[in-house]
N, C-alpha and C positions, 0 to 999 in steps of 0.2 A: 275161842273162835266165835264168829258172829253167825247167828241164824236169821234167815229171812222168813218171816211169818206174814201171811196175808193180813192186812190191816183190818182192825175191827171198825165198825161204823162210827162209834163215838170218837175214836182216835182220828179217823178220817175227817170228821167234821171239824175238829180242832186244827188239824193239818191244813185243810183246805182254806179256812179263813186266814190263817197266819201266812200261808204261801201266796195267796192272792195279793195281800198287802206287800209282802216282801218282793214279789215279782214286779209289781207296779213300781215300787221304790227303785229297784235295780234299773228299770227302763228309764225312769226319770233321771237317776244319777248318771246314766250313760248318754243322756240327751236324745233318746229314742222317742219318748212320749212327753207331752206336756203334763204337768202335775194335775191339772183339772180334768184330764181325760184318762189318766193312768189306771185308776181303780176299775173303771168300767171296761177298759180294754183288757186288763188282766183277767177280770171275772169272765169275760166272753171267751178268752182263750182256754181257761180251765173248763168251762162248760162245753166247749167244742170237743176237747179230748176226753173228758170224763162225764159224758151226759148221764151215765148210770152210776155215777160215783165210783167206788172202788171195784165195782164189778163190771165196768165198761169193757167193751170188746177190745181185745189186744192190749189192754192196760193192766199192769201188775204193780200194785202199790203194797209195799211191805213195811212192816214195823221191824226195826233192827233190835235184836236181843243178843246179849252175851250168852253163849251156850251154857245151859245149866242154871240160868237165873231168870227172874221175871222182870229184870230191869230193862226198861225201854231206853234205847240209846239214840234213836232217830228214825228217819223214814227214807225209803228209797223207792222212787217211782220210775218204772221203765216200760216202754212200749215195745212189744214184739208183734210184728205183722205176721200173724200165724198163717194166713191164707196165701202169702207170697212165697215164691221159691227163695231159698237162702235165708229167710226169716231174719231180716236185718232188725236189730234192736236199737233203741235210742233212749238214753237216760234223760228223763225230763226233770227230775228233781232228786237231790241227794243231800240229806241233812244229818249231820251228827250234832246232837244237842250240845250247846256250848260247854256245859260242865264236863263233857266226856271227850272233848277235842284234845289232840296232842298225845293220845295214848295208843295210837295204832289202830283204832277202831275203823277209821276210814279205809285203810288198806285191807283190813280183814273183810269189811263189807263188800268192797269191790271184788275181792277174791271169791267170796261166796256168790256174788252175782255172776261172775264168770262161770262158775260151776252150774248155776241155775240156767244160764243162757245156753250153755253147751247142751245141757239136758233137754232144753226146749228146741234144739236144732238150729240155733242162731249161728250164722257164719261170721257176724261182726257186731260190734256195738259202737255207737257214736254218742256224742254229747255236745252241748254248747256250754261254754263258761264265759261269763262276763270278764272283760279285760282287767277290771279292777280287783278281781278275786284271785290274787296271785297265790294264795295258799292252796286253793283248789287246783289251780293250773299246775303247780308243782307236784301235788299228789297224783294227778292224772298222768303226768309224765313219768313219775316213778313206777306207776302201775302199767306202763307199756302203751299208753295212748299217744298217738302222734298228731301233731298239728296238721290239719288238712286245709284250713282257710284262715286268713287273717283279715279282718276289717279294721280300717284305721280312719281317724278323723282329726282334723285340726280345727279348733274353735277360735273364733275371733271375738275378742272382747269389745263391747260397744262403749 
């Protein structure tokens, strides 16, 4: 089983720099941002939600561990609006490190998150997944997530 442990500052620093680049690349791949502005936009979004790093208000950033080991498997970042009724949660980032993918850790981590969110009084949890990330989309469907919106685009070649 997976354990969710609050991320340590050194691990957070590595996570943040990697995810700023990854998030920028995803937006470029999906045609949302121009390459020359993507890193700056990505960094600003992360600064907006995590102004105080892993201890930012309503933000929970966890390192994923297999129970009984010290092996880090990935990171899960979720926002829970603690001052609002219903305490809606939103998963901002969920990473299983590549060498651990395909072993059921994603399902276990989402199940552990469900327990944590229920404990925190959340009524629901949402997330966004980029359309090209079909592996994640299938995982979320298997774990009971339902599609609530679909954005589509047709690109014309010049």
